[in-house]
N, C-alpha and C positions, 0 to 999 in steps of 0.2 A: 454399488450405490454412488451416485454423483452429487457433488455439492458445489456451490459457488458463493463465497463469502466476501467478495470484494467488488463492490459496485456503488454507484453514486447517483443521487437524485438531482444534483445541482443544476443540470441544464433544463430541468423541468420545474415541478413544484410539488408541494405536499398535497397532491390530488390523487385520489384513489384510482381514477381512470388512467392517469399517467403511469402510476406504479404498476398497474395491472399488466402493462406491456412487458415488464421484467419477468413476471411469473409466466406469462405466455411464452416468451422466448425460451425460458428455462425448460418448460415442459416440452416444447418442440425439440429441444436438444437432449432430452432424456435426463435432465438434472432434477434431482429429487427435492432439494432444499436450498434456499438462498438466504443470504443475510446482507443487509445494507451496511456499508461502512463509510458513512458520510465523512467528507473531509472536515478537519477541525476548523477550516476557514469558513464553514457554513455558519458557525455559531459565534455570537458576540461574546460568549464567555471566554473565547480564546483570542479575541481581537487584540488586546494589548500585547500579547506575546509576539504577534506578527510585527507590530510596530517597534517592539524592543529588539527584534532579531534581524529584520531585513535591512539591506542597504536601501536608504530612502533619500539619498542626496541628489545632486543635480547631474550626476553622470548618466550615461546611457542606461545602465542597469537600474540605478536609483529612480530615474524619471519614470521608467516603465513600471517598476514595482509600486510606486505611489499610485499610479492609475489602476494597476491590477487590484490593489486593496480596496478600491472604490467600485469595482465592477463585480456585481453578482456575489458579493461576500457578506457574511455575517447577517443573513436574512431570516434565519429561524433560530429560536432558542433551543436549548437541549430539552426543555420541558415540552416544547411543541413537537420536537422530533419523536420523543417517546409517546406522546399522545397520538401521533400519526401511526407509529408502529402498532399501537394497540388497535387502531381501526383496521389495519391490514390483517391483524391476527384474528379478526372475526371470520375471515374467509381463507386464510392461508397460514401454513407453518412458515414463520419468518423470524430471523434473528436480528437483533439490534446491535450493530458494531459501530466502530469509529476508526478512521485512519488519522492518526495524529502526526504532525510534522515533528522534526527533530529540534525542538526548542531548547535553548540554553537552560532555561529555568524549569528543570524537571520537577522540582518541588511544587511549583505552581500548577503544572500539569496534573500531578497526583492529587492536589486539592480539588481540582475540577472533576476529575474522573471518579473520585470516591463517593460523590454525591448522586451518582446515577447508575442504574442497574444494567450496565453494558454486558452483553453476552460474550463479547471478545473485543480486544483492542489490538489494532495493527499500528505499529510504529514504522514510519517511513522517512528516509532521508530525502528531503526535498530542497534543502538549502546547503550550500557550501560557503562558509564565511559570509553569510547573508545574501548570497546570490542564488536565485531559483534556477539552478543549472538545467533543469529538465523542461524549461519553458522555451518554446520555439522562437518567440519574438525577440529573445535576448541570447540566442545561441551563439551569436558572434563573440560573446565574452569568452567562449572556450579558447579562442586563439590567444588569449592573454595569459594563459596558465599552462605550465608544463603538465603533461599527462601524469607524470609521477606525483606531482602535487595533488592532482585530483584524486588519485587512488589513495594517497595518504590521508587527505582530508575526509574522503568518504569513509574510510575504515575507522578513523577516529570518531566519526559521528555514530557509526554502528556500535562501537565500544561504549559510547555514552548512553545510547538507547538501552543497550543490554544491562549496563550498570544500574540504570534507573529501576529495573525490576517491575516495570509497569505494563509490559507488552507481551501479548501472546504470540505475535508473528512479526517478522520483518518484511515489510512490503517490497515487492519487486527488487530483490537483492542485486546489487551491482548493475543497476540500470544505467550506469554511466557510459555504457556503450551505445546508448540510444541514438546518438547522432553520428554513429560510425567512427568514433574515435577509438581505434583499435591499438592497444599497446604493442610496442616492439621490445618490451622488456619483460622480465619474469615477474608476474603478478602473484605468484604463489604465496609469498609472505603476507600480502594483504588479505588474500582469501582465507588463509589459515587463521590469521588473527580474528577475522570476523566469525568464522566457524567456531572457534574456541569460546568466544564470549557468548555466542548464541547458545551453544551447548550448556554452558554454565548457567545461563538465564532461562533454560528450558523453552527457548523460542523456536517457532515453526518457520519454515521456509515458505513464503508465498510464491508458488510457481505460477507466474502471472503471464497471461497471453497478451496483455494490453500493449506491451512493447512491440509485439509482432504486427498488429494491425493499426497501431496509432502512431508509430514512429518509423523513421527511415531504416533502422537496423533490421527490421523484419526477423527478429528472433525472440524467443521467450526469455523472460528473466526468471531465474538466473540462467545465464548462458552456460555452455557445457563445462567450462573449467570450474565454476563454482558448484555446479551440480555434482561433479565428481567429489569435490571437497565436502559438500553437505552429506553425501552418502558415506564418505569415509568417517565422518563424525557422527553418523547416525542421527542426523537432524530430521525431524518429521516434516511432512509437507502438507499443504493444501493446494488445490488447483483452482485458479480463479481467472476471471475475465477482465477485471478492472473496467467494467462497463460504465460508460458515462451517458449512454443512451439505452433505452429499453431493448432495442433490437440487438444490442451487443451482449446482453446477458448470456453467460455460458458459451460465448463465442470461442471456438477452437478448443472446447473442453475435451473432446475425444483425442485430439492431437496432443494436448497437454498430458493426458493420461499415458499415451503411448511414449511420449518424451520421458516421463518419469520412469516408465518400465525400462527404457533403454539404459538407465543408470542403476538398475537393480532394485528400484522401489516396487514393493508389492502392497504397501499399506499407506493410508492417509489418515488425517485427523478429521473427526467430526466434532463440531462444537455442540455442546449440550445445553447451553444457556447458563447464565450466572457464572461465567468464566470457567465452566466445566468443559471437559473434552474426553473423547475416547478414540482409540485407534481401531480403524475398520479396514476392510479389504479395499484395495485400489482396483476397481473394476467398473 
C-alpha cells in the first residue's frame, strides 16, 4: 500500500477543482492515500514567528527575505484550511497535516498547534541563523559559510525540533546537499546526533523525492549516508513527493520505495488521523 503525506497547495488555491489534480496524480501512480502538509507560512497564525526569526535587514539575504514574506504568504487561516479539508473529505480519504519551520519559539508553535486537529505534523529545518538556505534566489550566501558550520547549525536545529516533542516526522533530512555542496570531511558525528534525537523523540524520516526533481542535487533526501544511519537507529520512514503542483503528487514514489528497500527497509508508517500511526508493509 502506498501513501504520500507531504504536499502543498500554495501555488494554487483552496479550490476543489485544483486539489483534485493531486488525487488524480496519486491514483495514476498507484498511491492509495494522501495528506496535505501546508507550509506554516500559509497561515497568519505563524506570521509573527517568521518576522521574529528571519534576517530582514538591508543585506542581500535580508532584502530578499522581506520581499519573500510579502509574496503569496499568510493567505489562509488555519480555520479555512480545515474547512477546505472537510470539503475534500466528502469525496476522498485525505489527511490534514502541516509542515512547520524550525522556529526559535517552540512554545509559541505548541500553542498554535494544540488548537487544531492535525493528523500529523512535519517539522523541517528551513532556516539556518535566520537565512532560508534552501531558497535558490539567495543560494549565493552559501559561499559565505564553511560547510562544517552548515552541518553543525543544521544538526543543532534538528536537535531543537526533536527536543520540542511536537513533530511526527523530520522533513527532508539533511537536504543541505541540495545545491551540490558535498562535504570533504567526515559527517558521521552530525548524522548520528540527528538520528539519536529523532529516535528519542519517536520521529519519522521523511524520505522525500522533492530534492531529486526540484533541485540541482538530483538525489532523494535523506541521501545514502543518513539513510544508513536511520536504518541503524531503526527510524521509521514515510515516502513522500513534496509536491508543490498537482502533477507532482506521488512523483517518483516507486523509486523511493526501491531506494528504501536498498537500505533494508521493509516497513513504513501509515498515519491514522488524530496523530495516530501504524506500521505497515513497504510495498
